[in-house]
C-alpha positions as CSV (number, residue, x, y, z in Angstrom):
1,M,22.4,139.3,120.4
2,L,23.8,140.4,117.4
3,V,23.1,143.9,116.3
4,G,23.4,144.4,113.0
5,E,24.8,141.4,112.3
6,K,27.6,142.1,114.9
7,P,28.0,139.4,118.1
8,I,27.6,141.8,121.0
9,T,27.6,141.1,124.6
10,F,25.0,140.9,127.8
11,M,24.9,140.4,131.0
12,V,21.7,137.7,131.9
13,K,19.7,138.6,134.9
14,E,17.1,135.4,135.9
15,N,14.7,134.7,138.8
16,A,12.4,131.4,139.7
17,T,10.0,132.7,136.9
18,H,11.8,135.9,134.4
19,S,15.0,136.0,132.3
20,A,16.4,139.5,131.7
21,R,19.0,140.2,128.6
22,Y,21.1,143.8,129.0
23,F,23.1,145.4,126.8
24,T,24.5,149.0,125.5
25,Y,24.1,150.0,121.9
26,E,24.6,153.4,119.9
27,H,21.6,153.9,119.2
28,K,21.4,154.4,115.3
29,S,18.9,152.4,112.5
30,L,20.0,148.7,113.2
31,A,17.9,145.5,113.7
32,I,18.7,143.0,116.8
33,R,18.8,140.4,116.9
34,V,18.6,137.4,119.6
35,V,19.5,133.3,118.6
36,S,18.5,130.7,121.2
37,T,19.4,127.6,120.4
38,Y,16.9,127.0,123.6
39,V,12.7,126.7,122.1
40,I,9.6,127.1,124.6
41,T,7.0,125.2,122.5
42,E,3.3,126.6,122.7
43,F,1.0,124.2,123.3
44,L,-2.5,126.8,124.2
45,Q,-3.3,126.4,120.4
46,P,-3.4,123.0,119.8
47,L,-4.7,122.2,123.4
48,M,-8.1,124.9,122.8
49,I,-8.4,123.4,119.4
50,L,-8.3,119.8,121.2
51,V,-11.3,121.8,123.8
52,V,-13.4,122.8,120.7
53,A,-13.0,119.4,119.2
54,F,-14.2,117.2,122.3
55,T,-17.0,120.0,123.2
56,L,-18.2,120.3,119.5
57,A,-18.6,116.2,119.9
58,I,-20.5,116.2,122.9
59,L,-23.0,118.9,122.2
60,L,-23.4,117.1,118.8
61,S,-23.6,113.2,120.6
62,K,-26.5,114.9,122.2
63,R,-28.5,116.3,120.0
64,I,-28.3,114.1,117.8
65,K,-30.2,110.7,118.2
66,E,-29.2,106.0,118.5
67,D,-32.0,105.6,115.5
68,G,-29.7,107.2,112.6
69,K,-31.0,110.5,111.4
70,L,-28.1,111.8,111.5
71,L,-27.2,109.3,108.2
72,R,-30.4,110.6,106.7
73,R,-31.1,113.6,107.4
74,G,-27.6,115.2,107.4
75,I,-25.8,116.8,110.0
76,R,-26.8,120.8,108.8
77,E,-29.6,120.0,110.7
78,Y,-28.0,119.7,114.1
79,L,-25.6,122.5,114.0
């Protein structure tokens, strides 16, 4: 952790699900930066995109008949 540009000492408390950092500093208009080398990736957004894509594919495949109407009329009639 950095206060301004100076590294500070801090206390770590953890349990099975959370981790907390405690520190003291002189209150000024300084930026506090938390610097880490361990990154937890966010998987929820890509997962939601896949769910929406599969749902649209299923809905479109049910609405479009097998005789090729999609190619003749265009996809806009089926949305």
